[in-house]
VOBA-1610 file (N, C-alpha, C; in pm, whole numbers, padded with zeros to 5 digits, always signed):
BEGIN
Met+01450-02983-01609Met+01307-03015-01615Met+01231-02892-01660Glu+01165-02899-01773Glu+01094-02784-01829Glu+00945-02787-01799Ser+00895-02896-01742Ser+00753-02909-01712Ser+00734-02942-01565Leu+00621-02896-01509Leu+00585-02929-01372Leu+00477-03037-01377Pro+00509-03160-01335Pro+00408-03266-01340Pro+00294-03238-01243Leu+00171-03244-01291Leu+00051-03220-01211Leu-00055-03323-01246Phe-00144-03348-01151Phe-00263-03428-01179Phe-00382-03334-01176His-00450-03321-01287His-00560-03226-01303His-00693-03299-01289Arg-00774-03263-01190Arg-00904-03327-01170Arg-01003-03273-01273Ile-01060-03364-01353Ile-01156-03319-01454Ile-01291-03390-01437Ala-01311-03466-01331Ala-01439-03535-01310Ala-01552-03433-01307Gly-01650-03452-01396Gly-01764-03362-01403Gly-01737-03231-01472Gln-01616-03213-01526Gln-01578-03088-01589Gln-01573-03102-01742Pro-01605-02994-01816Pro-01599-03001-01962Pro-01455-02987-02012Val-01422-03066-02112Val-01292-03058-02178Val-01318-03053-02328Ile-01263-02954-02395Ile-01284-02939-02539Ile-01200-03041-02615Val-01262-03109-02710Val-01190-03199-02800Val-01231-03165-02942Leu-01137-03121-03024Leu-01164-03085-03162Leu-01097-03185-03255Gly-01168-03223-03362Gly-01109-03310-03463Gly-01186-03439-03481Glu-01148-03510-03585Glu-01206-03640-03616Glu-01091-03739-03635Gly-01124-03865-03641Gly-01022-03965-03664Gly-00968-04025-03536Glu-00868-04110-03550Glu-00817-04189-03439Glu-00761-04104-03326Ala-00685-03999-03360Ala-00624-03917-03255Ala-00729-03847-03170Ala-00831-03791-03236Ala-00937-03722-03162Ala-01019-03820-03078Glu-01048-03938-03134Glu-01125-04038-03059Glu-01048-04085-02936Ala-00917-04098-02950Ala-00836-04140-02836Ala-00844-04036-02724Lys-00845-03908-02759Lys-00855-03803-02657Lys-00995-03801-02595Arg-01097-03826-02675Arg-01232-03832-02618Arg-01244-03946-02517Arg-01189-04061-02551Arg-01191-04174-02457Arg-01114-04140-02329Leu-01002-04072-02346Leu-00921-04034-02231Leu-00999-03942-02137Val-01068-03843-02193Val-01148-03751-02111Val-01259-03824-02039Leu-01331-03910-02110Leu-01444-03982-02051Leu-01396-04078-01943Arg-01282-04142-01964Arg-01229-04237-01867Arg-01194-04167-01736Ala-01154-04040-01745Ala-01119-03964-01625Ala-01241-03895-01564Gly-01360-03920-01618Gly-01482-03864-01561Gly-01521-03729-01614Gly-01451-03678-01715Gly-01484-03549-01772Gly-01592-03561-01879Thr-01638-03448-01930Thr-01736-03446-02039Thr-01672-03379-02160Val-01697-03435-02277Val-01640-03380-02400Val-01723-03262-02444Ala-01656-03150-02470Ala-01725-03025-02500Ala-01680-02968-02633Pro-01765-02884-02697Pro-01726-02816-02821Pro-01638-02696-02792Glu-01588-02635-02898Glu-01493-02524-02882Glu-01552-02405-02809Asp-01684-02382-02822Asp-01743-02263-02763Asp-01785-02281-02617Glu-01748-02392-02554Glu-01782-02412-02413Glu-01703-02312-02327Pro-01773-02218-02261Pro-01701-02109-02192Pro-01630-02151-02064Ser-01674-02260-02001Ser-01615-02297-01873Ser-01500-02397-01885Ala-01468-02439-02008Ala-01361-02537-02026Ala-01225-02475-01995Arg-01139-02552-01931Arg-01004-02505-01898Arg-00897-02579-01976Leu-00934-02694-02035Leu-00840-02775-02111Leu-00898-02804-02249Ala-00809-02824-02347Ala-00855-02855-02482Ala-00755-02946-02551Phe-00809-03039-02630Phe-00729-03122-02720Phe-00766-03082-02861Val-00666-03049-02942Val-00690-03006-03079Val-00623-03106-03173Ala-00705-03197-03229Ala-00653-03301-03318Ala-00699-03272-03460Leu-00656-03159-03512Leu-00691-03116-03647Leu-00570-03127-03739Glu-00596-03136-03870Glu-00485-03145-03965Glu-00402-03016-03963His-00470-02903-03948His-00402-02774-03937His-00449-02709-03806Pro-00381-02737-03695Pro-00433-02699-03564Pro-00395-02558-03518Glu-00311-02488-03592Glu-00252-02364-03541Glu-00357-02259-03502Glu-00454-02234-03591Glu-00552-02128-03563Glu-00640-02163-03444Ala-00690-02286-03441Ala-00776-02326-03330Ala-00701-02322-03198Ala-00577-02368-03199Ala-00497-02365-03077Ala-00475-02222-03029Ala-00451-02131-03123Ala-00429-01990-03087Ala-00556-01928-03030Arg-00672-01960-03089Arg-00799-01905-03039Arg-00825-01950-02895Leu-00804-02078-02871Leu-00829-02131-02738Leu-00730-02075-02636Arg-00606-02067-02676Arg-00503-02016-02584Arg-00531-01870-02549Ala-00584-01793-02645Ala-00617-01652-02619Ala-00728-01639-02515Arg-00811-01743-02501Arg-00918-01744-02399Arg-00868-01794-02265Gly-00740-01830-02258Gly-00686-01881-02132Gly-00700-02031-02116Val-00738-02101-02223Val-00751-02247-02219Val-00615-02310-02244Leu-00582-02413-02166Leu-00457-02486-02188Leu-00480-02588-02299Val-00386-02594-02394Val-00407-02669-02518Val-00306-02782-02533Asn-00355-02896-02582Asn-00269-03007-02623Asn-00297-03038-02769Val-00191-03046-02848Val-00204-03082-02989Val-00123-03209-03012Pro-00188-03322-03042Pro-00114-03447-03060Pro-00004-03435-03164Asp+00113-03486-03128Asp+00229-03491-03218Asp+00284-03353-03254Arg+00243-03249-03178Arg+00298-03114-03201Arg+00337-03054-03066Pro+00445-03101-03007Pro+00485-03048-02875Pro+00509-02897-02876Asp+00543-02840-02993Asp+00565-02696-03000Asp+00437-02616-02979Leu+00321-02680-02996Leu+00193-02613-02979Leu+00125-02650-02847Cys+00192-02727-02763Cys+00128-02781-02642Cys+00159-02697-02519Asp+00054-02666-02443Asp+00072-02610-02309Asp+00090-02722-02208Phe+00040-02841-02240Phe+00057-02957-02155Phe+00067-03081-02244Thr+00131-03182-02193Thr+00139-03310-02263Thr+00068-03416-02180Val+00032-03526-02243Val-00040-03633-02176Val+00055-03750-02154Pro+00079-03787-02029Pro+00173-03895-02001Pro+00110-04032-02025Ser+00195-04132-02025Ser+00147-04270-02021Ser+00122-04302-01874Val+00003-04352-01841Val-00040-04366-01703Val-00051-04512-01662Leu+00014-04543-01550Leu+00001-04674-01487Leu-00100-04659-01375Asp-00210-04731-01382Asp-00322-04714-01290Asp-00324-04824-01185Arg-00296-04784-01061Arg-00316-04871-00945Arg-00401-04790-00846Ser-00517-04748-00892Ser-00600-04653-00818Ser-00610-04691-00670Pro-00593-04587-00582Pro-00577-04444-00613Pro-00436-04401-00651Val-00344-04495-00667Val-00209-04461-00710Val-00207-04450-00862Leu-00162-04337-00912Leu-00144-04317-01055Leu+00001-04277-01078Ile+00067-04347-01168Ile+00206-04316-01201Ile+00208-04268-01346Ala+00249-04144-01364Ala+00250-04083-01496Ala+00392-04075-01548Ile+00413-04119-01672Ile+00545-04118-01733Ile+00538-04030-01857Gly+00613-03922-01855Gly+00612-03831-01968Gly+00752-03811-02024Thr+00757-03772-02149Thr+00885-03742-02214Thr+00885-03601-02272Gly+00790-03518-02228Gly+00782-03382-02282Gly+00746-03379-02429Gly+00679-03484-02474Gly+00642-03491-02615Gly+00749-03551-02704Ala+00862-03591-02646Ala+00973-03644-02728Ala+00938-03778-02789Ser+00877-03868-02710Ser+00847-04002-02761Ser+00740-04069-02677Ala+00618-04073-02732Ala+00509-04143-02664Ala+00540-04293-02655Gly+00611-04345-02754Gly+00646-04487-02753Gly+00738-04523-02638Leu+00833-04436-02607Leu+00922-04460-02494Leu+00845-04457-02363Ala+00755-04359-02349Ala+00674-04351-02227Ala+00592-04478-02209Lys+00534-04528-02318Lys+00454-04650-02309Lys+00539-04770-02273Ala+00658-04779-02331Ala+00747-04892-02302Ala+00786-04893-02154Leu+00813-04776-02098Leu+00848-04768-01956Leu+00729-04807-01869Arg+00609-04763-01909Arg+00489-04799-01832Arg+00469-04950-01831Leu+00483-05012-01946Leu+00465-05157-01953Leu+00568-05231-01870Arg+00690-05179-01866Arg+00793-05242-01783Arg+00756-05231-01634Leu+00708-05114-01595Leu+00669-05093-01456Leu+00545-05173-01418Glu+00457-05199-01517Glu+00338-05279-01491Glu+00376-05415-01433Gly+00488-05469-01478Gly+00532-05599-01430Gly+00604-05595-01297Ile+00639-05475-01251Ile+00713-05461-01126Ile+00623-05424-01009Leu+00530-05334-01033Leu+00446-05284-00924Leu+00328-05378-00900Pro+00306-05422-00777Pro+00201-05520-00750Pro+00062-05463-00770Pro-00034-05549-00809Pro-00173-05503-00828Pro-00233-05443-00702Ala-00188-05487-00585Ala-00246-05441-00458Ala-00185-05311-00408Leu-00106-05243-00490Leu-00046-05116-00447Leu-00153-05015-00409Gly-00263-05016-00482Gly-00373-04924-00450Gly-00432-04950-00314Ala-00436-05077-00272Ala-00489-05111-00140Ala-00401-05053-00030Leu-00270-05050-00052Leu-00179-04989+00045Leu-00209-04840+00058Ala-00224-04771-00056Ala-00254-04628-00052Ala-00386-04601+00019Ser-00487-04682-00011Ser-00617-04663+00055Ser-00607-04688+00205Gly-00528-04789+00244Gly-00509-04819+00385Gly-00441-04705+00458Leu-00342-04645+00395Leu-00273-04532+00456Leu-00364-04410+00466Ala-00448-04389+00365Ala-00543-04277+00370Ala-00641-04294+00486Ala-00689-04417+00504Ala-00784-04444+00612Ala-00718-04432+00749Ala-00586-04445+00754Ala-00514-04446+00882Ala-00458-04309+00920Arg-00494-04204+00849Arg-00435-04072+00876Arg-00457-04028+01020Ala-00580-04040+01067Ala-00608-03996+01204Ala-00531-04080+01305Ala-00524-04210+01281Ala-00450-04298+01372Ala-00301-04267+01369Met-00247-04230+01252Met-00106-04194+01243Met-00077-04067+01321Arg-00167-03969+01312Arg-00147-03845+01388Arg-00153-03871+01538Ser-00239-03965+01577Ser-00248-03998+01718Ser-00123-04072+01766Arg-00073-04162+01681Arg+00044-04244+01718Arg+00171-04160+01720Trp+00185-04071+01620Trp+00303-03984+01611Trp+00253-03840+01594Ser+00241-03767+01702Ser+00184-03632+01697Ser+00276-03533+01626Asp+00407-03555+01633Asp+00502-03467+01565Asp+00510-03505+01417Ala+00497-03404+01330Ala+00494-03431+01186Ala+00624-03494+01137Gly+00739-03447+01187Gly+00866-03505+01146Gly+00879-03648+01189Glu+00838-03679+01312Glu+00844-03816+01361Glu+00751-03905+01279Arg+00633-03853+01247Arg+00537-03930+01168Arg+00594-03962+01030Arg+00657-03862+00968Arg+00714-03885+00835Arg+00828-03985+00840Arg+00912-03976+00944Arg+01023-04071+00954Arg+00972-04213+00978Ala+00865-04228+01056Ala+00807-04360+01078Ala+00754-04418+00947Leu+00688-04335+00869Leu+00634-04382+00741Leu+00745-04414+00643Asp+00849-04331+00640Asp+00963-04358+00552Asp+01025-04494+00583Ala+01041-04522+00713Ala+01102-04649+00752Ala+01012-04767+00714Ala+00881-04751+00732Ala+00789-04861+00702Ala+00783-04888+00552Leu+00795-04784+00470Leu+00784-04798+00325Leu+00917-04832+00258Ala+01024-04837+00333Ala+01155-04866+00276Ala+01163-05010+00226Asp+01262-05036+00143Asp+01285-05170+00091Asp+01295-05269+00207Gly+01206-05368+00209Gly+01206-05467+00316Gly+01128-05425+00439Gly+01075-05300+00440Gly+00996-05252+00553Gly+00861-05321+00559Ile+00791-05301+00670Ile+00663-05369+00689Ile+00560-05327+00584Leu+00575-05205+00529Leu+00482-05157+00426Leu+00552-05139+00291Asp+00653-05218+00265Asp+00726-05211+00138Asp+00626-05210+00021Pro+00622-05103-00059Pro+00523-05094-00167Pro+00534-05205-00272Leu+00650-05269-00283Leu+00666-05376-00381Leu+00626-05511-00326Asp+00583-05515-00201Asp+00533-05639-00140Asp+00381-05640-00157Asp+00329-05740-00227Asp+00187-05741-00261Asp+00096-05750-00138Gly+00150-05790-00024Gly+00066-05802+00095Gly+00077-05686+00190Ser+00152-05581+00154Ser+00177-05473+00249Ser+00050-05396+00284Gly-00046-05392+00192Gly-00170-05320+00219Gly-00250-05379+00333Gln-00224-05505+00365Gln-00296-05572+00473Gln-00227-05554+00608Arg-00114-05483+00611Arg-00037-05474+00734Arg-00033-05334+00795Val-00118-05243+00745Val-00117-05107+00798Val-00152-05105+00946Ala-00255-05181+00985Ala-00295-05185+01127Ala-00185-05243+01213Asp-00117-05348+01165Asp-00006-05407+01242Asp+00105-05305+01263Trp+00133-05228+01158Trp+00239-05126+01168Trp+00203-05022+01272Leu+00078-04978+01274Leu+00037-04875+01370Leu+00042-04926+01514Asn+00017-05055+01531Asn+00014-05111+01666Asn+00154-05145+01718Asp+00249-05163+01625Asp+00386-05195+01666Asp+00471-05068+01670Ala+00579-05075+01742Ala+00674-04964+01743Ala+00761-04976+01619Ala+00713-04924+01508Ala+00784-04937+01381Ala+00921-04871+01389Val+01017-04929+01317Val+01152-04874+01314Val+01148-04737+01248Val+01207-04639+01314Val+01206-04502+01265Val+01350-04456+01244Ile+01372-04376+01140Ile+01502-04310+01125Ile+01509-04201+01230Glu+01593-04218+01330Glu+01595-04130+01446Glu+01647-03991+01408Pro+01597-03886+01479Pro+01652-03752+01458Pro+01799-03749+01494Gly+01869-03655+01438Gly+02012-03643+01465Gly+02083-03588+01343Val+02214-03606+01339Val+02295-03556+01228Val+02362-03673+01158Ala+02346-03678+01027Ala+02414-03778+00946Ala+02503-03706+00846Glu+02625-03751+00833Glu+02721-03687+00742Glu+02743-03777+00622Ile+02737-03717+00505Ile+02764-03790+00381Ile+02885-03725+00314Ile+02994-03801+00302Ile+03112-03752+00230Ile+03100-03802+00086Leu+03074-03710-00002Leu+03048-03746-00141Leu+03175-03794-00211Arg+03158-03887-00300Arg+03270-03940-00380Arg+03283-03867-00513Ser+03174-03805-00556Ser+03173-03730-00682Ser+03051-03640-00682Gly+03035-03564-00788Gly+02917-03480-00802Gly+02804-03548-00875Asp+02818-03677-00902Asp+02718-03753-00976Asp+02621-03818-00877Pro+02492-03787-00882Pro+02397-03847-00789Pro+02386-03999-00803Asp+02425-04053-00917Asp+02422-04198-00934Asp+02526-04268-00847Asp+02622-04192-00793Asp+02723-04251-00705Asp+02677-04258-00560Leu+02559-04202-00530Leu+02504-04213-00395Leu+02468-04358-00365Thr+02495-04403-00244Thr+02450-04535-00205Thr+02300-04530-00177Leu+02239-04648-00166Leu+02096-04653-00137Leu+02066-04585-00004Arg+02152-04609+00098Arg+02130-04547+00228Arg+02140-04395+00218Glu+02239-04346+00142Glu+02255-04202+00129Glu+02136-04139+00058Ala+02086-04204-00045Ala+01969-04152-00116Ala+01847-04148-00024Arg+01833-04251+00061Arg+01721-04252+00155Arg+01733-04139+00257Leu+01854-04115+00304Leu+01873-04007+00400Leu+01835-03872+00338Leu+01873-03848+00215Leu+01839-03723+00148Leu+01688-03711+00130Gly+01622-03824+00108Gly+01477-03822+00090Gly+01401-03808+00220Ala+01468-03834+00333Ala+01401-03829+00463Ala+01439-03708+00546Ala+01543-03636+00508Ala+01599-03530+00592Ala+01502-03414+00612Asp+01505-03357+00733Asp+01431-03234+00761Asp+01513-03112+00722Met+01646-03124+00730Met+01736-03015+00692Met+01860-03075+00627Val+01908-03010+00523Val+02030-03053+00455Val+02126-02935+00448Ala+02246-02955+00502Ala+02352-02854+00494Ala+02455-02902+00392Phe+02499-02814+00306Phe+02591-02856+00200Phe+02707-02759+00187Glu+02826-02816+00164Glu+02947-02737+00148Glu+02958-02684+00006Pro+03044-02581-00015Pro+03075-02540-00152Pro+03133-02658-00230Gly+03091-02670-00353Gly+03139-02781-00435Gly+03041-02895-00448Val+02936-02897-00363Val+02832-02997-00378Val+02746-02956-00499Thr+02731-03044-00595Thr+02668-03008-00721Thr+02516-02993-00708Pro+02456-02909-00794Pro+02310-02898-00796Pro+02241-03032-00820Ala+02306-03121-00896Ala+02246-03252-00923Ala+02228-03334-00796Ile+02323-03320-00703Ile+02311-03389-00574Ile+02202-03324-00491Ile+02202-03191-00485Ile+02103-03119-00404Ile+01962-03144-00456Ala+01948-03170-00586Ala+01816-03197-00643Ala+01755-03326-00588Arg+01837-03412-00528Arg+01786-03536-00470Arg+01728-03515-00328Val+01742-03394-00276Val+01691-03365-00142Val+01539-03351-00147Arg+01473-03395-00041Arg+01328-03380-00031Arg+01291-03233-00052Ala+01189-03209-00137Ala+01161-03072-00182Ala+01128-02976-00069Asp+01062-03024+00037Asp+01024-02933+00144Asp+01121-02934+00261Ala+01238-02996+00243Ala+01340-02992+00348Ala+01410-02856+00346Arg+01451-02810+00464Arg+01527-02686+00473Arg+01666-02709+00418Gln+01716-02617+00336Gln+01849-02630+00276Gln+01933-02510+00314Ile+02054-02535+00366Ile+02144-02426+00403Ile+02284-02456+00352Ala+02357-02350+00319Ala+02496-02364+00276Ala+02587-02343+00398Val+02691-02423+00408Val+02789-02408+00516Val+02929-02406+00454Asp+03023-02350+00528Asp+03162-02351+00482Asp+03221-02491+00499Ile+03331-02516+00432Ile+03397-02647+00440Ile+03435-02677+00585Gly+03391-02791+00634Gly+03421-02834+00769Gly+03329-02776+00875Glu+03242-02683+00838Glu+03155-02618+00936Glu+03039-02710+00972Glu+02997-02705+01099Glu+02882-02779+01144Glu+02758-02688+01134Pro+02645-02741+01091Pro+02525-02656+01077Pro+02469-02614+01211Ala+02409-02496+01215Ala+02342-02447+01335Ala+02192-02469+01322Gly+02122-02467+01433Gly+01977-02481+01431Gly+01931-02618+01390Ile+02002-02722+01433Ile+01967-02860+01396Ile+01831-02897+01453Ala+01744-02953+01368Ala+01612-03000+01412Ala+01575-03122+01329Gly+01519-03221+01397Gly+01482-03342+01326Gly+01605-03414+01272Leu+01592-03470+01153Leu+01705-03538+01089Leu+01778-03439+00999Thr+01905-03414+01030Thr+01987-03323+00951Thr+02096-03402+00879Val+02110-03377+00751Val+02213-03441+00670Val+02313-03335+00627Val+02441-03362+00649Val+02547-03271+00608Val+02619-03332+00488Leu+02618-03259+00377Leu+02684-03306+00255Leu+02822-03242+00245Arg+02924-03329+00248Arg+03062-03282+00236Arg+03108-03298+00091Ala+03172-03196+00038Ala+03216-03197-00102Ala+03322-03303-00124Pro+03327-03361-00244Pro+03429-03461-00272Pro+03569-03402-00278
//
């Protein structure tokens, strides 16, 4: 992965758009749709710029020298950032990027996902946002709270994101003793170094774990499936991890 996916808030902020024609107009619409204001090149407070010129090199260099991040349509070699294809289920936004390789592929994937993700997905996100205080009250421990939410959002769970009615069940979930992935130790004996060989349960455990211990021989591709903020430690073959807290997953080499 050569890019770090980010969502940049531009509401009320100036964004430089240079050029004429369809490409430049598309970028102007994109900026306005996100609540930004279209600005000329000399706008000193702008942090982002779209350069849709026939010969964009000089303008892109000038802007980059000022510390402005630049996007040049159809020129990934000149881009500090690329624009993904966005699936909007506000406040849920799903961005699909290809690093500038193929905008058509990104669009095709977005359209496929449009048919899978329910229109009410945004209502679920809004319901969870409104329930933050109640969640902290119900589960005061952060690890317990995360495990409760993971269980509720799992396939077939009470808040399954692919269920169009899940947004209406947030209050029911908070009032019930939702099924939680209990703290403890789970061992995964890998069959190969390919993450595609993980079972659904194993992938969920890696996504929910508070700590992951891995033996020599466990591939980086498998470790990349671990939740980013989980503690990761290396152990010798057959060794049990020390300092177990919350849900600990032990990955055994194939």
